[in-house]
ROTI-585516 format. One record per residue (C-alpha): residue in one letter; x, y, z. Coordinates in steps of 0.2 Angstrom, whole numbers, padded with zeros to 4 digits, always signed. Each point is the difference from the previous one (the first is absolute). Last residue first. Example, Ala and Ser with C-alpha at 12.3 -4.5 7.8 and 13.67 -1.06 7.14 Angstrom:
# ROTI-585516
S+0068-0005+0036 A-0006-0017+0003 
END
This chain:
# ROTI-585516
E+0174+0117+0372 I+0008-0017+0002 E+0017-0001-0009 I+0005-0016-0008 G+0018-0006+0001 Q-0004-0018+0005 E+0004+0005+0018 E-0013+0014-0001 Y-0013-0013-0005 Y+0004-0011+0016 K+0000+0014+0012 V-0016+0007-0007 A-0008-0017+0002 G+0005+0000+0019 P-0007+0018+0002 H-0017-0006-0007 F-0004+0009-0016 E-0013+0013-0002 S-0013-0002-0014 T-0003+0001-0018 A+0015-0010-0006 N+0002-0003-0018 E+0018+0006-0002 V+0005-0008+0016 S-0005-0018-0004 Y+0005+0001-0018 E+0018+0006+0005 E+0001-0015+0012 N-0006-0013-0012 Y-0017-0007-0006 D-0001+0000-0019 E-0003-0018-0001 L-0013-0001+0014 V-0015-0002-0012 S+0009-0015-0007 S-0009-0011+0014 L+0006-0014+0012 S+0017-0002-0009 V+0002+0019+0003 Y-0001-0002+0018 K+0014-0013+0000 D+0011+0012-0011 K-0004+0014+0012 N+0007-0009+0016 E+0014+0012+0003 F-0011+0015-0003 T-0014-0005+0012 M+0013-0005+0013 K+0008+0017+0001 T-0016+0008+0004 I-0002-0013+0014 E+0017+0003+0007 Y-0001+0019+0000 A-0018-0002+0008 A+0008-0011+0014 E+0013+0013+0004 E-0012+0014+0000 S-0012-0009+0012 V-0016-0009-0006 V-0014-0001+0013 D-0006+0017+0004 A+0006+0008-0016 S-0012-0013-0009 A+0007-0004-0017 M-0006+0002-0018 L+0003-0009-0016 V-0008+0009-0015 T-0010-0006-0014 Y-0001+0015-0012 A-0017+0006-0007 A-0005-0001-0018 I-0011+0010-0012 T-0008-0004-0017 Q+0004+0002-0018 V-0002-0016-0010 E+0011-0003-0015 E-0008-0011-0013 E+0003-0019-0005 I-0010-0008+0014 N+0000-0019-0005 S+0016-0005+0009 Y-0002+0010+0015 T+0016+0011+0004 G+0002-0001-0019 P-0005+0018-0003 E+0006+0011+0014 I-0010+0004+0015 T+0004+0019+0002 Y+0002+0008+0017 E-0003+0018+0007 L+0004+0000+0018 Y-0010+0000+0016 G+0009+0003+0017 P+0001+0018-0005 N-0018+0001+0006 K-0011+0015-0005 E+0011+0004-0015 S+0002-0018-0005 L-0019-0002+0000 S-0003+0015-0010 S+0013-0004-0013 I-0007-0018-0003 V-0018+0008-0001 E+0006+0012-0013 Q+0009-0013-0010 D-0016-0011-0001 L+0001-0017+0007 P+0001-0016-0011 I-0012-0015+0001 L+0009-0017-0002 R-0007-0013-0012 V-0004-0018+0003 G-0001-0017-0009 L-0007-0015+0009 T+0014-0013+0001 T+0016+0009-0005 D-0004+0017+0007 L-0010-0007+0015 E+0016-0010+0005 Q+0011+0015-0002 V-0012+0011+0010 T+0000-0012+0014 S+0019-0001+0000 V+0002+0019+0001 P+0014+0006-0012 A+0002+0013+0007 A+0002+0003+0018 L-0017+0002+0009 L-0014+0013+0002 S-0015-0009-0006 V-0017+0005-0007 I-0011-0013-0008 A-0014+0004-0012 D-0018-0006-0006 I-0005-0012+0014 H-0010-0016+0001 G+0005-0005-0018 D+0007-0016+0005 R+0018+0005-0006 L-0002+0016+0009 L-0005-0009+0016 D+0014-0012-0001 G+0013+0014-0003 A-0008+0009+0016 D+0005-0015+0010 S+0018+0002-0005 T+0000+0019+0002 G-0006-0001+0018 T-0018+0004+0004 Y-0012+0015+0003 E-0014-0001-0013 I-0008+0017-0004 G-0015+0004-0010 G-0007+0009-0015 L+0012+0015+0002 D-0005+0018+0002 D-0002-0001+0018 Y+0017-0007+0002 S+0006+0018-0005 M+0003+0010-0015 G+0007+0018-0005 Y+0013-0008-0010 G+0014+0003+0012 D-0012-0006+0014 L+0000-0017-0009 V+0019-0001+0000 E+0000+0005+0019 Q-0013-0014+0003 F+0011-0012-0010 T+0015+0004+0011 I-0009-0004+0015 E-0006-0017-0007 A+0018-0004-0006 S+0008+0005+0016 Y-0011-0011+0012 G-0015+0006+0009 K-0012-0012-0008 T+0009-0014-0009 G+0001+0003-0019 P-0009+0013-0010 S-0012-0013-0008 V-0012+0009-0011 K-0018-0002-0006 K-0004+0012-0014 G-0013+0015+0001 A+0014+0012-0004 L+0016-0009-0004 D-0001+0009-0017 E+0007+0015+0008 V+0016-0009+0003 T+0002-0003-0018 E-0003-0013-0013 I-0013-0011+0008 D-0010-0009-0014 S+0007-0017+0005 D+0006-0013-0013 E+0018+0000+0007 R-0007-0002+0018 V+0005+0014+0012 V+0015+0004+0010 I+0004+0016+0009 H+0019-0002+0006 L+0009+0012+0011 T+0018-0005+0001 N+0011-0004+0015 P+0017+0007-0002 Y+0016-0007+0007 M+0012+0001+0015 T+0002+0016+0009 A+0010-0004+0016 L+0002+0002+0018 L-0014+0014+0004 S-0005+0005+0017 V-0015-0003+0012 N-0002+0008+0017 E-0009+0016-0005 V-0016-0005-0008 P-0012+0016+0000 E-0017-0003+0008 P-0017-0005-0008 F+0009-0011-0013 D-0012-0007-0012 G+0001+0015-0011 K+0011+0013+0008 G+0012+0001+0015 E+0014+0008-0011 Y+0013-0014+0003 A-0013-0013-0003 E-0006+0008-0016 I+0018+0000-0006 V+0002-0018+0005 N-0017-0005-0009 P+0007+0008-0016 A+0016-0010+0001 N-0008-0017+0002 A+0005-0010+0015 F+0010-0015+0005 G+0004-0003+0018 L+0013-0001+0014 A+0000-0001+0019 Y-0018-0003+0002 T-0010+0004+0015 G+0010+0015+0004 N-0014+0013-0001 N+0006+0008-0016 M+0004-0017-0007 G-0018-0006+0002 I-0007+0016-0007 M+0011-0002-0015 N-0004-0018-0003 S-0019+0003+0002 I+0001+0013-0014 S+0011-0010-0012 G-0009-0016+0002 G+0001-0015+0012 E+0006-0018+0002 V+0014-0001+0013 I+0016-0009-0005 T+0009-0006+0016 T+0019+0001+0002 N+0009-0009+0013 S+0015+0009+0009 E+0016-0006+0007 P+0008-0003-0017 F-0003+0019-0005 V+0008+0000-0017 T-0005-0017-0004 D-0018+0001+0007 L-0001+0016-0010 D+0004-0009-0016 D-0014-0013+0003 G-0012+0015+0003 M+0006+0008-0016 S-0006-0016-0010 G-0017+0000+0009 S-0001+0019-0002 L+0002-0002-0019 T-0014-0013-0002 H-0012+0009+0012 W+0003+0016-0010 F-0002-0009-0016 G-0018-0005+0004 G-0007-0017+0002 V+0000-0001+0019 S-0006+0017+0008 A+0011+0015+0002 S+0015+0005+0010 A+0004+0006+0017 F+0016-0008+0006 S+0000-0005+0019 I+0017-0004+0007 E+0000-0011+0015 S+0016+0000+0010 P+0000+0019-0001 M+0014+0007-0012 E+0018+0003+0004 A+0013+0010-0010 G+0010+0006+0015 E+0016-0007-0007 A-0001-0003-0019 P-0011-0014-0006 E+0009-0015-0006 S+0000-0006-0018 N+0002-0017-0009 S-0012-0009+0011 E+0001-0019+0000 S+0006-0001+0018 D+0012-0014+0004 S+0015+0011+0002 S-0009+0012+0011 E-0007-0014+0011 S+0018-0006+0002 E+0007+0017+0004 E-0014+0002+0013 E+0004-0016+0008 A+0018+0004+0001 E-0004+0017+0008 A-0011-0009+0013 A+0013-0012+0004 A+0013+0014+0002 E-0012+0010+0011 N-0003-0015+0011 N+0019-0003+0002 E+0002+0018+0004 E-0014-0001+0012 S+0008-0015+0009 T+0017+0009+0001 E-0009+0016+0007 E-0009-0011+0013 D+0015-0007+0008 G+0004-0019+0000 S-0005-0009+0016 N-0015-0009-0008 C+0010-0005-0015 A+0015-0007+0010 S-0012-0010+0010 L-0008-0007-0015 V+0017-0005-0007 L+0005-0008+0016 V-0016-0010+0001 L+0002-0006-0018 F+0018-0006+0004 L-0005-0010+0015 A-0014-0008-0011 A+0013-0004-0013 F+0012-0007+0012 L-0014-0012+0007 Y-0005-0005-0017 I+0017-0005-0004 I+0002-0010+0016 N-0016-0009-0003 K+0005-0004-0017 M+0016-0008+0007 
END
């Protein structure tokens, strides 16, 4: 009996296969399309993404996000934003690249990086082909103005340094050579009619390592251009005791006039627990930029939108982003917006001049 059943089953299978082979290609394609659509719907329902990019909002399979070295807030923030980019563009994978404001701008201009952070003064210099930019940068546009990085000149509490002029003959760490803090410090010195030749020595190193050098007495001052409060300065404030050196109003005004990317900034009492007086200094906005060669208008729209939709998560990383919103981004912009960003802001009722 089993043999008979097996025989009928075999005959039935042959007939089915024959019918499939003799069927028209159109019917077969329709079945394949239906299967593909079902598979896509299944994949879509299984996805953890809460948002989908608009049609045409595509990015390369590998997104290079130019940021900064591990330990700085740029690196922390870009890592979080990279996760969000992978959600918005599920066919892409975001890689965080360690860099600096100037190298980030150059890399975006030649299409090596899709996105990147920069400091506003460097962006202005890049557009004008000044400073470290031998030729004007033309392929990089603004997506968002995010938060201010503040210039800190830090000395030991028992130091005899009270003013910038007092740095003459002293050993200073201005940050990593060629990075924003180091360039800004040179501009500050120039405002006082000074240069590195007037100092007692230069130690090019990051803020964290510079903190160790200050504690050990190997240097007399640290210069950084980071969002306040700076963790290294906080630690030195509580364990060593430090002071912040203010800038003269005349120098602040001169720097802002020469480069509108700089703004007057006050480090308020309580920013650091043992520093009880206001400190007048300058700041430079961290801006999110995009390569025009890599990021389309549709993609730029989605990325700009993403940064505001995920603000609460970014604020949990640092309170420096508490003021970040669409109005803040546009009001404090010092460079030209990407067309996709313009589209997003105008949808929010904000006019771009």
